[in-house]
Every structure is written in structure tokens, then in C-alpha cells.
N, CA, C and O atoms as a GROMACS GRO file, in nm:
protein
  508
    1MET      N    1   0.084  -0.116   0.000
    1MET     CA    2   0.000   0.000   0.000
    1MET      C    3   0.089   0.123   0.000
    1MET      O    4   0.188   0.128   0.072
    2ARG      N    5   0.054   0.220  -0.078
    2ARG     CA    6   0.139   0.338  -0.093
    2ARG      C    7   0.055   0.465  -0.086
    2ARG      O    8  -0.066   0.463  -0.108
    3GLY      N    9   0.121   0.576  -0.054
    3GLY     CA   10   0.054   0.705  -0.048
    3GLY      C   11   0.088   0.790  -0.167
    3GLY      O   12   0.189   0.766  -0.234
    4ILE      N   13   0.006   0.888  -0.194
    4ILE     CA   14   0.032   0.981  -0.303
    4ILE      C   15  -0.002   1.121  -0.258
    4ILE      O   16  -0.082   1.139  -0.166
    5GLY      N   17   0.057   1.220  -0.322
    5GLY     CA   18   0.016   1.358  -0.303
    5GLY      C   19   0.113   1.439  -0.219
    5GLY      O   20   0.180   1.386  -0.131
    6THR      N   21   0.118   1.567  -0.248
    6THR     CA   22   0.193   1.663  -0.169
    6THR      C   23   0.103   1.784  -0.147
    6THR      O   24   0.044   1.836  -0.242
    7PHE      N   25   0.093   1.826  -0.024
    7PHE     CA   26   0.004   1.937   0.009
    7PHE      C   27   0.079   2.035   0.098
    7PHE      O   28   0.169   1.997   0.172
    8HIS      N   29   0.041   2.163   0.089
    8HIS     CA   30   0.106   2.267   0.167
    8HIS      C   31   0.001   2.352   0.236
    8HIS      O   32  -0.114   2.358   0.193
    9SER      N   33   0.041   2.416   0.344
    9SER     CA   34  -0.045   2.510   0.414
    9SER      C   35   0.041   2.622   0.468
    9SER      O   36   0.156   2.599   0.505
   10SER      N   37  -0.014   2.743   0.473
   10SER     CA   38   0.062   2.855   0.529
   10SER      C   39   0.034   2.870   0.678
   10SER      O   40   0.086   2.961   0.741
   11TYR      N   41  -0.047   2.783   0.735
   11TYR     CA   42  -0.078   2.786   0.877
   11TYR      C   43   0.030   2.713   0.956
   11TYR      O   44   0.136   2.684   0.902
   12ALA      N   45   0.003   2.683   1.081
   12ALA     CA   46   0.102   2.621   1.168
   12ALA      C   47   0.106   2.469   1.152
   12ALA      O   48   0.148   2.399   1.244
   13TYR      N   49   0.066   2.419   1.040
   13TYR     CA   50   0.074   2.278   1.012
   13TYR      C   51   0.084   2.255   0.862
   13TYR      O   52   0.049   2.342   0.783
   14THR      N   53   0.132   2.139   0.826
   14THR     CA   54   0.140   2.096   0.687
   14THR      C   55   0.057   1.970   0.675
   14THR      O   56   0.063   1.883   0.762
   15CYS      N   57  -0.021   1.958   0.568
   15CYS     CA   58  -0.108   1.841   0.552
   15CYS      C   59  -0.061   1.755   0.435
   15CYS      O   60  -0.013   1.805   0.334
   16ALA      N   61  -0.077   1.625   0.451
   16ALA     CA   62  -0.053   1.530   0.343
   16ALA      C   63  -0.161   1.423   0.351
   16ALA      O   64  -0.187   1.369   0.459
   17ALA      N   65  -0.224   1.393   0.240
   17ALA     CA   66  -0.327   1.290   0.235
   17ALA      C   67  -0.267   1.161   0.182
   17ALA      O   68  -0.190   1.163   0.086
   18LEU      N   69  -0.303   1.050   0.243
   18LEU     CA   70  -0.251   0.919   0.206
   18LEU      C   71  -0.367   0.827   0.174
   18LEU      O   72  -0.463   0.818   0.251
   19PHE      N   73  -0.359   0.759   0.061
   19PHE     CA   74  -0.469   0.676   0.013
   19PHE      C   75  -0.419   0.534  -0.014
   19PHE      O   76  -0.371   0.508  -0.124
   20PRO      N   77  -0.430   0.444   0.081
   20PRO     CA   78  -0.376   0.309   0.058
   20PRO      C   79  -0.447   0.232  -0.051
   20PRO      O   80  -0.382   0.164  -0.130
   21ALA      N   81  -0.577   0.241  -0.059
   21ALA     CA   82  -0.652   0.160  -0.156
   21ALA      C   83  -0.632   0.207  -0.299
   21ALA      O   84  -0.626   0.125  -0.390
   22LEU      N   85  -0.620   0.337  -0.319
   22LEU     CA   86  -0.610   0.391  -0.454
   22LEU      C   87  -0.473   0.373  -0.516
   22LEU      O   88  -0.460   0.375  -0.639
   23ASN      N   89  -0.372   0.355  -0.436
   23ASN     CA   90  -0.236   0.353  -0.488
   23ASN      C   91  -0.162   0.224  -0.453
   23ASN      O   92  -0.039   0.222  -0.450
   24SER      N   93  -0.236   0.118  -0.427
   24SER     CA   94  -0.173  -0.003  -0.377
   24SER      C   95  -0.084  -0.073  -0.479
   24SER      O   96   0.000  -0.155  -0.441
   25CYS      N   97  -0.099  -0.043  -0.606
   25CYS     CA   98  -0.019  -0.114  -0.707
   25CYS      C   99   0.104  -0.036  -0.750
   25CYS      O  100   0.179  -0.084  -0.835
   26ARG      N  101   0.129   0.082  -0.694
   26ARG     CA  102   0.244   0.163  -0.736
   26ARG      C  103   0.363   0.134  -0.646
   26ARG      O  104   0.397   0.215  -0.560
   27VAL      N  105   0.425   0.021  -0.666
   27VAL     CA  106   0.538  -0.021  -0.584
   27VAL      C  107   0.654   0.076  -0.602
   27VAL      O  108   0.684   0.120  -0.713
   28GLY      N  109   0.719   0.109  -0.491
   28GLY     CA  110   0.834   0.198  -0.496
   28GLY      C  111   0.800   0.344  -0.496
   28GLY      O  112   0.890   0.428  -0.501
   29THR      N  113   0.673   0.378  -0.490
   29THR     CA  114   0.630   0.517  -0.490
   29THR      C  115   0.620   0.568  -0.347
   29THR      O  116   0.564   0.500  -0.261
   30SER      N  117   0.674   0.685  -0.323
   30SER     CA  118   0.662   0.744  -0.190
   30SER      C  119   0.595   0.880  -0.202
   30SER      O  120   0.600   0.944  -0.307
   31THR      N  121   0.534   0.922  -0.094
   31THR     CA  122   0.472   1.054  -0.086
   31THR      C  123   0.580   1.154  -0.049
   31THR      O  124   0.652   1.134   0.050
   32THR      N  125   0.593   1.261  -0.125
   32THR     CA  126   0.686   1.367  -0.090
   32THR      C  127   0.617   1.463   0.006
   32THR      O  128   0.509   1.514  -0.022
   33VAL      N  129   0.681   1.486   0.120
   33VAL     CA  130   0.628   1.577   0.220
   33VAL      C  131   0.730   1.688   0.236
   33VAL      O  132   0.843   1.665   0.277
   34GLU      N  133   0.689   1.809   0.204
   34GLU     CA  134   0.776   1.925   0.220
   34GLU      C  135   0.746   1.989   0.353
   34GLU      O  136   0.633   2.031   0.380
   35ILE      N  137   0.849   1.998   0.438
   35ILE     CA  138   0.831   2.054   0.571
   35ILE      C  139   0.906   2.186   0.582
   35ILE      O  140   1.007   2.206   0.515
   36PRO      N  141   0.856   2.277   0.665
   36PRO     CA  142   0.928   2.403   0.687
   36PRO      C  143   1.045   2.380   0.782
   36PRO      O  144   1.049   2.279   0.852
   37ARG      N  145   1.138   2.472   0.782
   37ARG     CA  146   1.250   2.461   0.877
   37ARG      C  147   1.204   2.497   1.018
   37ARG      O  148   1.260   2.447   1.116
   38ALA      N  149   1.103   2.583   1.030
   38ALA     CA  150   1.047   2.618   1.161
   38ALA      C  151   0.955   2.504   1.207
   38ALA      O  152   0.886   2.445   1.124
   39PRO      N  153   0.952   2.473   1.336
   39PRO     CA  154   0.869   2.363   1.386
   39PRO      C  155   0.720   2.384   1.357
   39PRO      O  156   0.666   2.494   1.375
   40GLN      N  157   0.656   2.279   1.313
   40GLN     CA  158   0.512   2.276   1.286
   40GLN      C  159   0.463   2.134   1.308
   40GLN      O  160   0.543   2.042   1.324
   41TRP      N  161   0.333   2.118   1.309
   41TRP     CA  162   0.273   1.986   1.307
   41TRP      C  163   0.257   1.942   1.163
   41TRP      O  164   0.216   2.020   1.078
   42ILE      N  165   0.291   1.817   1.136
   42ILE     CA  166   0.265   1.757   1.006
   42ILE      C  167   0.146   1.665   1.026
   42ILE      O  168   0.151   1.571   1.106
   43VAL      N  169   0.037   1.692   0.955
   43VAL     CA  170  -0.087   1.617   0.972
   43VAL      C  171  -0.110   1.528   0.851
   43VAL      O  172  -0.125   1.577   0.739
   44PHE      N  173  -0.112   1.399   0.872
   44PHE     CA  174  -0.139   1.301   0.768
   44PHE      C  175  -0.283   1.255   0.783
   44PHE      O  176  -0.324   1.212   0.891
   45THR      N  177  -0.358   1.262   0.675
   45THR     CA  178  -0.493   1.207   0.674
   45THR      C  179  -0.487   1.077   0.597
   45THR      O  180  -0.456   1.075   0.478
   46ILE      N  181  -0.517   0.968   0.665
   46ILE     CA  182  -0.512   0.836   0.604
   46ILE      C  183  -0.654   0.790   0.578
   46ILE      O  184  -0.733   0.773   0.670
   47GLU      N  185  -0.686   0.770   0.452
   47GLU     CA  186  -0.819   0.724   0.416
   47GLU      C  187  -0.820   0.572   0.416
   47GLU      O  188  -0.757   0.508   0.331
   48ILE      N  189  -0.893   0.515   0.512
   48ILE     CA  190  -0.900   0.370   0.531
   48ILE      C  191  -1.027   0.340   0.609
   48ILE      O  192  -1.073   0.425   0.686
   49ASP      N  193  -1.085   0.224   0.591
   49ASP     CA  194  -1.204   0.184   0.666
   49ASP      C  195  -1.166   0.173   0.814
   49ASP      O  196  -1.082   0.091   0.851
   50THR      N  197  -1.229   0.253   0.896
   50THR     CA  198  -1.196   0.254   1.039
   50THR      C  199  -1.309   0.200   1.126
   50THR      O  200  -1.309   0.219   1.248
   51THR      N  201  -1.403   0.132   1.066
   51THR     CA  202  -1.519   0.084   1.142
   51THR      C  203  -1.490  -0.043   1.222
   51THR      O  204  -1.572  -0.082   1.305
   52GLN      N  205  -1.376  -0.106   1.200
   52GLN     CA  206  -1.348  -0.233   1.267
   52GLN      C  207  -1.291  -0.218   1.408
   52GLN      O  208  -1.312  -0.305   1.493
   53PHE      N  209  -1.219  -0.109   1.433
   53PHE     CA  210  -1.151  -0.094   1.562
   53PHE      C  211  -1.167   0.050   1.612
   53PHE      O  212  -1.168   0.144   1.532
   54PRO      N  213  -1.178   0.069   1.744
   54PRO     CA  214  -1.195   0.205   1.797
   54PRO      C  215  -1.064   0.283   1.809
   54PRO      O  216  -1.064   0.406   1.807
   55VAL      N  217  -0.952   0.212   1.820
   55VAL     CA  218  -0.822   0.276   1.838
   55VAL      C  219  -0.717   0.204   1.753
   55VAL      O  220  -0.719   0.082   1.740
   56TYR      N  221  -0.628   0.283   1.696
   56TYR     CA  222  -0.519   0.230   1.614
   56TYR      C  223  -0.387   0.283   1.670
   56TYR      O  224  -0.385   0.372   1.755
   57SER      N  225  -0.278   0.227   1.622
   57SER     CA  226  -0.145   0.278   1.653
   57SER      C  227  -0.081   0.324   1.523
   57SER      O  228  -0.110   0.271   1.416
   58ALA      N  229   0.007   0.421   1.536
   58ALA     CA  230   0.082   0.468   1.420
   58ALA      C  231   0.228   0.476   1.461
   58ALA      O  232   0.261   0.517   1.572
   59THR      N  233   0.316   0.436   1.369
   59THR     CA  234   0.460   0.445   1.395
   59THR      C  235   0.528   0.514   1.278
   59THR      O  236   0.483   0.507   1.164
   60LEU      N  237   0.637   0.582   1.308
   60LEU     CA  238   0.721   0.643   1.207
   60LEU      C  239   0.861   0.588   1.227
   60LEU      O  240   0.917   0.600   1.335
   61VAL      N  241   0.918   0.528   1.121
   61VAL     CA  242   1.053   0.475   1.128
   61VAL      C  243   1.138   0.540   1.019
   61VAL      O  244   1.088   0.578   0.914
   62ASP      N  245   1.268   0.552   1.046
   62ASP     CA  246   1.356   0.610   0.946
   62ASP      C  247   1.404   0.502   0.850
   62ASP      O  248   1.364   0.386   0.861
   63ALA      N  249   1.490   0.539   0.757
   63ALA     CA  250   1.535   0.446   0.653
   63ALA      C  251   1.611   0.327   0.709
   63ALA      O  252   1.614   0.221   0.646
   64SER      N  253   1.673   0.343   0.826
   64SER     CA  254   1.746   0.232   0.887
   64SER      C  255   1.657   0.140   0.969
   64SER      O  256   1.702   0.037   1.019
   65GLY      N  257   1.528   0.177   0.982
   65GLY     CA  258   1.435   0.097   1.060
   65GLY      C  259   1.422   0.141   1.204
   65GLY      O  260   1.349   0.079   1.282
   66LYS      N  261   1.491   0.248   1.241
   66LYS     CA  262   1.485   0.300   1.379
   66LYS      C  263   1.349   0.366   1.403
   66LYS      O  264   1.303   0.446   1.322
   67LEU      N  265   1.286   0.331   1.515
   67LEU     CA  266   1.160   0.392   1.553
   67LEU      C  267   1.184   0.537   1.593
   67LEU      O  268   1.260   0.565   1.686
   68ILE      N  269   1.117   0.629   1.524
   68ILE     CA  270   1.131   0.772   1.550
   68ILE      C  271   1.016   0.823   1.637
   68ILE      O  272   1.036   0.910   1.722
   69TRP      N  273   0.897   0.768   1.616
   69TRP     CA  274   0.776   0.816   1.684
   69TRP      C  275   0.672   0.706   1.686
   69TRP      O  276   0.666   0.624   1.595
   70ARG      N  277   0.589   0.705   1.791
   70ARG     CA  278   0.480   0.608   1.801
   70ARG      C  279   0.365   0.671   1.878
   70ARG      O  280   0.386   0.741   1.977
   71SER      N  281   0.244   0.644   1.833
   71SER     CA  282   0.124   0.682   1.906
   71SER      C  283   0.034   0.559   1.916
   71SER      O  284   0.002   0.496   1.814
   72ASP      N  285  -0.006   0.525   2.037
   72ASP     CA  286  -0.095   0.411   2.056
   72ASP      C  287  -0.238   0.453   2.081
   72ASP      O  288  -0.323   0.370   2.114
   73ARG      N  289  -0.267   0.581   2.064
   73ARG     CA  290  -0.402   0.633   2.090
   73ARG      C  291  -0.458   0.705   1.969
   73ARG      O  292  -0.523   0.808   1.983
   74THR      N  293  -0.433   0.652   1.851
   74THR     CA  294  -0.481   0.716   1.728
   74THR      C  295  -0.625   0.674   1.705
   74THR      O  296  -0.654   0.556   1.680
   75ARG      N  297  -0.716   0.770   1.712
   75ARG     CA  298  -0.858   0.742   1.696
   75ARG      C  299  -0.905   0.793   1.560
   75ARG      O  300  -0.857   0.895   1.511
   76PRO      N  301  -0.999   0.721   1.500
   76PRO     CA  302  -1.052   0.764   1.370
   76PRO      C  303  -1.120   0.901   1.378
   76PRO      O  304  -1.182   0.935   1.478
   77MET      N  305  -1.106   0.979   1.270
   77MET     CA  306  -1.175   1.107   1.257
   77MET      C  307  -1.316   1.086   1.205
   77MET      O  308  -1.406   1.165   1.231
   78SER      N  309  -1.334   0.978   1.130
   78SER     CA  310  -1.462   0.942   1.071
   78SER      C  311  -1.458   0.793   1.041
   78SER      O  312  -1.362   0.725   1.077
   79SER      N  313  -1.561   0.743   0.976
   79SER     CA  314  -1.564   0.600   0.945
   79SER      C  315  -1.466   0.562   0.834
   79SER      O  316  -1.446   0.443   0.808
   80ASP      N  317  -1.407   0.661   0.769
   80ASP     CA  318  -1.315   0.630   0.659
   80ASP      C  319  -1.186   0.710   0.662
   80ASP      O  320  -1.120   0.724   0.558
   81ALA      N  321  -1.148   0.765   0.777
   81ALA     CA  322  -1.024   0.842   0.783
   81ALA      C  323  -0.967   0.847   0.925
   81ALA      O  324  -1.040   0.851   1.023
   82ILE      N  325  -0.836   0.848   0.930
   82ILE     CA  326  -0.761   0.864   1.055
   82ILE      C  327  -0.664   0.979   1.035
   82ILE      O  328  -0.600   0.989   0.931
   83GLY      N  329  -0.653   1.065   1.134
   83GLY     CA  330  -0.556   1.173   1.131
   83GLY      C  331  -0.438   1.139   1.219
   83GLY      O  332  -0.455   1.098   1.334
   84VAL      N  333  -0.317   1.157   1.167
   84VAL     CA  334  -0.195   1.132   1.242
   84VAL      C  335  -0.113   1.260   1.239
   84VAL      O  336  -0.075   1.308   1.132
   85SER      N  337  -0.086   1.317   1.357
   85SER     CA  338  -0.010   1.441   1.367
   85SER      C  339   0.127   1.413   1.427
   85SER      O  340   0.138   1.352   1.533
   86ILE      N  341   0.230   1.459   1.357
   86ILE     CA  342   0.368   1.435   1.400
   86ILE      C  343   0.441   1.568   1.402
   86ILE      O  344   0.431   1.643   1.304
   87PRO      N  345   0.513   1.601   1.508
   87PRO     CA  346   0.589   1.726   1.510
   87PRO      C  347   0.701   1.723   1.404
   87PRO      O  348   0.774   1.625   1.392
   88SER      N  349   0.712   1.831   1.328
   88SER     CA  350   0.814   1.835   1.223
   88SER      C  351   0.956   1.829   1.279
   88SER      O  352   1.049   1.795   1.207
   89SER      N  353   0.972   1.861   1.406
   89SER     CA  354   1.105   1.856   1.467
   89SER      C  355   1.162   1.714   1.471
   89SER      O  356   1.282   1.696   1.491
   90LEU      N  357   1.077   1.613   1.453
   90LEU     CA  358   1.123   1.475   1.449
   90LEU      C  359   1.171   1.433   1.311
   90LEU      O  360   1.231   1.327   1.294
   91LEU      N  361   1.144   1.519   1.212
   91LEU     CA  362   1.176   1.485   1.073
   91LEU      C  363   1.292   1.570   1.022
   91LEU      O  364   1.313   1.683   1.066
   92GLU      N  365   1.366   1.514   0.932
   92GLU     CA  366   1.469   1.585   0.857
   92GLU      C  367   1.465   1.528   0.716
   92GLU      O  368   1.405   1.423   0.695
   93PRO      N  369   1.527   1.594   0.620
   93PRO     CA  370   1.522   1.540   0.484
   93PRO      C  371   1.571   1.396   0.480
   93PRO      O  372   1.674   1.362   0.538
   94GLY      N  373   1.495   1.313   0.411
   94GLY     CA  374   1.531   1.173   0.398
   94GLY      C  375   1.410   1.085   0.379
   94GLY      O  376   1.300   1.132   0.348
   95GLU      N  377   1.430   0.957   0.398
   95GLU     CA  378   1.326   0.857   0.376
   95GLU      C  379   1.273   0.805   0.510
   95GLU      O  380   1.350   0.776   0.601
   96PHE      N  381   1.143   0.793   0.519
   96PHE     CA  382   1.075   0.743   0.638
   96PHE      C  383   0.962   0.652   0.594
   96PHE      O  384   0.924   0.649   0.477
   97THR      N  385   0.907   0.578   0.690
   97THR     CA  386   0.789   0.498   0.665
   97THR      C  387   0.690   0.523   0.778
   97THR      O  388   0.724   0.510   0.895
   98LEU      N  389   0.568   0.559   0.741
   98LEU     CA  390   0.459   0.575   0.836
   98LEU      C  391   0.376   0.448   0.830
   98LEU      O  392   0.327   0.410   0.723
   99ASN      N  393   0.359   0.382   0.943
   99ASN     CA  394   0.283   0.257   0.951
   99ASN      C  395   0.157   0.279   1.034
   99ASN      O  396   0.161   0.342   1.139
  100LEU      N  397   0.048   0.228   0.986
  100LEU     CA  398  -0.076   0.225   1.064
  100LEU      C  399  -0.094   0.080   1.108
  100LEU      O  400  -0.099  -0.010   1.025
  101VAL      N  401  -0.104   0.060   1.238
  101VAL     CA  402  -0.113  -0.076   1.291
  101VAL      C  403  -0.228  -0.088   1.390
  101VAL      O  404  -0.278   0.010   1.443
  102ARG      N  405  -0.268  -0.211   1.411
  102ARG     CA  406  -0.369  -0.244   1.512
  102ARG      C  407  -0.298  -0.329   1.616
  102ARG      O  408  -0.243  -0.434   1.583
  103PRO      N  409  -0.300  -0.285   1.741
  103PRO     CA  410  -0.238  -0.368   1.844
  103PRO      C  411  -0.308  -0.504   1.852
  103PRO      O  412  -0.431  -0.512   1.845
  104ASP      N  413  -0.231  -0.608   1.866
  104ASP     CA  414  -0.287  -0.742   1.879
  104ASP      C  415  -0.350  -0.754   2.017
  104ASP      O  416  -0.283  -0.733   2.117
  105PRO      N  417  -0.480  -0.788   2.024
  105PRO     CA  418  -0.547  -0.797   2.155
  105PRO      C  419  -0.488  -0.905   2.246
  105PRO      O  420  -0.508  -0.899   2.367
  106ARG      N  421  -0.417  -1.002   2.191
  106ARG     CA  422  -0.354  -1.106   2.272
  106ARG      C  423  -0.218  -1.063   2.327
  106ARG      O  424  -0.154  -1.138   2.400
  107GLY      N  425  -0.176  -0.942   2.291
  107GLY     CA  426  -0.050  -0.890   2.344
  107GLY      C  427   0.073  -0.927   2.266
  107GLY      O  428   0.184  -0.890   2.307
  108SER      N  429   0.059  -0.998   2.155
  108SER     CA  430   0.178  -1.029   2.076
  108SER      C  431   0.204  -0.913   1.980
  108SER      O  432   0.168  -0.800   2.012
  109SER      N  433   0.264  -0.936   1.866
  109SER     CA  434   0.304  -0.828   1.777
  109SER      C  435   0.184  -0.757   1.714
  109SER      O  436   0.075  -0.813   1.701
  110ASP      N  437   0.208  -0.633   1.675
  110ASP     CA  438   0.106  -0.552   1.608
  110ASP      C  439   0.071  -0.610   1.472
  110ASP      O  440   0.152  -0.680   1.410
  111VAL      N  441  -0.048  -0.580   1.425
  111VAL     CA  442  -0.093  -0.620   1.291
  111VAL      C  443  -0.085  -0.496   1.203
  111VAL      O  444  -0.157  -0.399   1.226
  112ARG      N  445   0.001  -0.499   1.102
  112ARG     CA  446   0.019  -0.384   1.015
  112ARG      C  447  -0.098  -0.375   0.917
  112ARG      O  448  -0.129  -0.472   0.848
  113LEU      N  449  -0.163  -0.258   0.913
  113LEU     CA  450  -0.278  -0.236   0.826
  113LEU      C  451  -0.244  -0.157   0.700
  113LEU      O  452  -0.302  -0.180   0.594
  114ALA      N  453  -0.150  -0.065   0.711
  114ALA     CA  454  -0.112   0.018   0.596
  114ALA      C  455   0.031   0.068   0.616
  114ALA      O  456   0.074   0.094   0.728
  115VAL      N  457   0.103   0.080   0.506
  115VAL     CA  458   0.243   0.125   0.506
  115VAL      C  459   0.256   0.237   0.404
  115VAL      O  460   0.215   0.223   0.290
  116PHE      N  461   0.316   0.349   0.448
  116PHE     CA  462   0.331   0.465   0.359
  116PHE      C  463   0.476   0.511   0.356
  116PHE      O  464   0.522   0.572   0.452
  117PRO      N  465   0.549   0.483   0.248
  117PRO     CA  466   0.684   0.537   0.234
  117PRO      C  467   0.675   0.689   0.214
  117PRO      O  468   0.594   0.737   0.136
  118LEU      N  469   0.758   0.761   0.285
  118LEU     CA  470   0.759   0.907   0.278
  118LEU      C  471   0.898   0.957   0.240
  118LEU      O  472   0.999   0.908   0.291
  119HIS      N  473   0.901   1.054   0.152
  119HIS     CA  474   1.024   1.125   0.120
  119HIS      C  475   1.008   1.265   0.175
  119HIS      O  476   0.922   1.341   0.129
  120VAL      N  477   1.089   1.301   0.273
  120VAL     CA  478   1.079   1.431   0.340
  120VAL      C  479   1.188   1.523   0.288
  120VAL      O  480   1.304   1.485   0.278
  121GLU      N  481   1.148   1.645   0.255
  121GLU     CA  482   1.245   1.748   0.215
  121GLU      C  483   1.201   1.881   0.271
  121GLU      O  484   1.082   1.902   0.299
  122TYR      N  485   1.297   1.972   0.288
  122TYR     CA  486   1.264   2.105   0.338
  122TYR      C  487   1.196   2.186   0.229
  122TYR      O  488   1.234   2.179   0.112
  123ARG      N  489   1.097   2.261   0.268
  123ARG     CA  490   1.029   2.352   0.177
  123ARG      C  491   1.125   2.466   0.146
  123ARG      O  492   1.182   2.527   0.236
  124LEU      N  493   1.143   2.495   0.018
  124LEU     CA  494   1.238   2.598  -0.024
  124LEU      C  495   1.186   2.739   0.006
  124LEU      O  496   1.263   2.825   0.049
  125HIS      N  497   1.058   2.761  -0.016
  125HIS     CA  498   0.999   2.892   0.013
  125HIS      C  499   0.854   2.874   0.048
  125HIS      O  500   0.794   2.770   0.020
  126ALA      N  501   0.795   2.977   0.108
  126ALA     CA  502   0.655   2.970   0.153
  126ALA      C  503   0.563   2.946   0.035
  126ALA      O  504   0.587   2.998  -0.074
  127PRO      N  505   0.456   2.867   0.055
  127PRO     CA  506   0.362   2.840  -0.054
  127PRO      C  507   0.282   2.962  -0.090
  127PRO      O  508   0.197   2.956  -0.180
   0.00000   0.00000   0.00000
């Protein structure tokens, strides 16, 4: 499953929409996210069926597989979307992967629901 699109905002956050179902066959494609050098929230909207579980987890890992960020309290915004907000101070130009997971109720490993490769770069100038 892959994400597509690049979006900008002049407010205190940057938005990127991720669509796992629409782009699942584009192997090797990553979403380019342009972040400002000043700290902001980066808000990812993930369009996915959220009617099965009340809470999800999201993780962000760098290219080496190191866990950069995790939230275990990610709640759906609607029946078909989840919002994930990550401080831009955790990101720098490079490759990352945003994972949407469901914690295993038996306490073993998480069940990965969607994977989004991200290419992060600094925004050159204001939009």
C-alpha cells in the first residue's frame, strides 16, 4: 500500500493525504512531504475503513528501521479516515515509513494495516 500527493499550508501545520486503496499497485512510490524549517505539526490524513476498531497505533521509522515516533491512541476522525499528527522537529530530509497498525489484543506483535513510504524534504519557500 502506498501514499500519493503533496500538500502545503501557510498555517502552523502541513497536511498530506494518504490513500492506501487507490495507490496499492504503485510499488516503490513514496509521498513527498515538504516541511518548513520552523517547527510545525505535520498532519497526515489516512483514508482507510476505520469501522473495525476504535483505536489504532501509528509508527514512524527512518530508513534504517529505527523507531522515530509512536502513538498508541490514534482514533478515527470518521468511518473512513484517521488523522496522524507528527511534530516536524522529528523529521529531517530523507526517507521514512509511516505505519498504521492495530495492536494485537492477545498482546503479541502488532498487525500492520497500511504502510506509507515518505520522502521528506525542506520547503524551499513559503507556498
